[in-house]
Structure formats: C-alpha cells, structure tokens
N, C-alpha and C positions, 0 to 999 in steps of 0.2 A: 279380498281374494287371497291375500297372503295369509290372513288368519285361517281361512279355510284350508289352505295348503299345509299349514302347520298344525292342523287339528286343534285349533284354539277358538274357532268361531263360536262354538256353543258356550264358551266361557265368557263371551262378551255380551254386553247389553248395549245395543245400538240405539242411541237416543236422538230424536229430532230436537235441536236446541230451541226452535220456535215454540215447542211444547214444554220442554223442561224449564225454559226461562221465559215464561209468558209475559214478563214485564219488559221485553225488548229483544229476546233471542240473543244472538251473538253480540249485539250492541249494548246489552244490559250490564249493569254493575256486577251482578252475580256471575255472569260469564267472564267478565274482565278479571274476576278474582281467580279464575282457573287458567285464563289465557289473556294476558294484558295486551296482546297484539290484536285481539278481537277477530281472529281468523279461525277457519275450519281446516282440518279437524283438530280436536283435542281429545287425548286419551287420559282417563283418570283411573289409576290402578286401585286395587282393593285397599292398599295401605294409604291411599290419599295422594300419592305422587301424581302430579299433573304433568303430562307430556304433550306439548304441542309439536307441530311440524310432522308431515307425513313420513319423511325419511327417518326421523328420530323414533317415531312410533313403530315403524317397520323394524328398526334395529332392536327396540325393546321386545317386540313380539318374537323376533328371531332368537334373541337371548333367552327369553322365557321358555320357548319350545326346547332349546338346547338343554337348559337346566332341568326341565321336566322329562327329558329323554323321549320327546315326542318326535314328530317328523322333522326333517331338515329341509331347508330351502337355501342352503349355503353352497355356492359353487366350490368345486374341489381344489382348484389351483389359485395361487395368488394373482396370476394374470387374469383369470376369469372373474375373481372377486373384484379386482381393481376396475376392469371394464364395466362390470355391473354397477359399481359405485359411480363411475364416471358418467355412464348413461343416465343414471338417476339424477345426478347433479346437473348435467346439461339440461335435462328435461325440466327440472324444478326451477332452475335459475333463469333460463333463457327462453323456454317455450311457454311454460305455464303463465307467466305475466302478460303475454300477448295473445294467448289463444282465444281470448274473448272477442278478438276481431272476427272470428267465425260466427258468433252468435249474439253478441251484445250490441246495444245501441240505445238511443241515437248516438252516432259517432261521427266525428269529422271524416269526410270521405277520403281525404288525402291520408289521414292517420290510419284508416282501415286498410287502404291499399299498401301503405308502407309496412304495416305490421304483417299483412299477408305475405309480402315478399320476404320478411324476416322469418316467418313461420316456415316457408319453403327452405330457407337456408339452414335453419336449425334442424329440420327433418333430414336434410342431406348429411349434416354432421352426425346426427344420431344413427343414420343408416350406416355410415362408415364405422362408428364405434361398435355397433352390434355385429358388423361383419368381421370383426377381428378374431372372433372365437368360432371354432367349429361347433355345430350343434344348432338346434332349433330355437333356442331361447336367447334372451338379451345377453346373458353371461355364459353362453355356450350350451352344454348339455343339461344343465340343472336349471329348472325354473326357480326364480328368486324374486326378491323384492324389486329388482329392476323391472321385471315384467309387470309386476303389480303396479308400479309407478307409470309405466309407459302405456299400458294396454287401454285404460279408459280414454286417454287423450287420442290414441289412434282410432278408437271408435268414432269420436267426434270428427276427426279428419276424414275418415273413410266415408262417413255419412254426409258431411256438409260440403267438403271441398269439391267433389265432382258435381253434386246436385245443384248447389247454389253459386259456385264460383267458376265452374267449367273446367276444373283440373282433369286431365286425362288419367293421371296416376298420382294419388295423394302422397305416396311415399315409396321409397325404393325397395329393391328386391330383398335386402336383408331385414328391414323392418317388416316387410310383407310376410316373410318366412316366419318370423317370431310371432306376428299378429295371428296368422292362421293356426300356428301351433297352440297358442293360448286359447283360441276359439274352440279348438278340438278338445281341450281339457274340460272335464266335467264341471269343475268350479269356474273355469273361465267362461264356459257356456252360460252359467247362471249370471255372472257379472255382465256379459255381453247383452243378455236379454234385458237386464235391468237398465243399463245405460242406453241401449238402442231404443227401448220402450220409452224412456224419458224424452229422447230426441223426437221420436214420432209423435208424442203427445204435444210437444212444442209446435211441431209442424201443423198438427190438426187445429191448434189454437191460433194459428196465423202469426206466430211469433216473428218469423223472419221477414214478413211484410211490415209488422208493427215496429220493429227496431230499425227499419230502413235498409236492410240488406238487399232486398229485391230492387229497390230504386237505385241504390248505390251501384250495383253491378250493371245496371242498364246504362250507366254513364261510361261510354267507351273511351273517354279521355284518360281513364286510368287502366292499368293492367291488373286484372283480377285472377288470371289463370297462370300457373307456374309449373 
C-alpha cells in the first residue's frame, strides 16, 4: 500500500517465495542468503541490496520516492512523524508477535486467551497514540508508513474478533477513524479487498474450526471477549 501511495508500485516485482525458492521457500538456503532470519518480507533492490523488516523496507521506499521527487508520505511535523514511528514500532514489536492468537492453531487454550487479552491492551495503547494528532490518519493529516503497517492488522481484528471471539468493538474510536479513512482511499480499498478476501477464503475452507478456535471459544472458563 505504501508503494502505491508513493507511486512506486509499478517499479516493484512482487514474488511468492514458495515459487521463487522452490527448494523450500523462506526456509531454503537460497532465501537465507538474502534474509538470514528466514522471515517475510524481504526487499531486494536493483543493485542487490537486501532489506528485511517491514519498517526498514518502508523507510527505504519513502527515501527512494523522495530522491526521485515522487509522491510523499512523510508527515509534516516532527511530532506527527514521531507518533507515526511510535505507532509502527508498538504494532510491530508488541502486537504482531501475538496476533496469531486470532487465527493460528492448534494452540494451548490458556495461551490463546492470554494473548487475546494482550491484543486488547495493545490495541488500546495504539488507539491512544493515534489519537494524539489531529487528522484522519495514524500520524495526523498525512497518510504514511504507519497506516500501511497498522491497516492490514486492523482488517484481521475487524473481521475476526467480533465474529469468532464475540468482541462488541475490536478497537477504539481513534483507530476506527484511521481505519475507515484508509478504507476510503483508492489504494487502501485495493489492499482491503485483498486481505479481506484472504480471510473469507480461510473461512470457506473451515480454517477456524480446524485450528481449534471454535472449540476454544466454546470453553466459557476463559474470557474471549474484551
């Protein structure tokens, strides 16, 4: 989404690592040569520079767009830029590692319940951060890498938490304002359709029954809704 906002998307070749590295995908020796952490995503520049980690890739794209005098996705003030960076860091460090409790399994039932409670806490923290700046987006009036980081996770939360875990409201008013603003954006609309479509495909395939979520939530001895 950020690459689209920066008018760089057509310069990218988006590759499925399971196809590009047929001998093991992201667990292959060939993939380890470009990202020894064996994680997704990895960006490989035309000059061969290998850049892992979403936040670092987004910084690279932002700098590349700036050097090429293309569109900007950089908030105007130091406060807005700082809040955007903080929102991204909190999301990447504290929410992403546990968000699998919404869709992965089999998982120890107590662990899933504990991680869902922590997801609720981190969403409250993010809501406060996003609410510090005036404007519709995570860093205020300018859509930025922070929105690109948070938006896909919020799609997961908005789809899964009410339907499968009984949450009345998956996130607060500030995140909701940002989420709806990105959904209205033409590029955000494309990303929303891609991510939501993937979740609906999981649902049709019975994923949430297979990984134990439906049975877990039926156990009333744990709290599932926050």
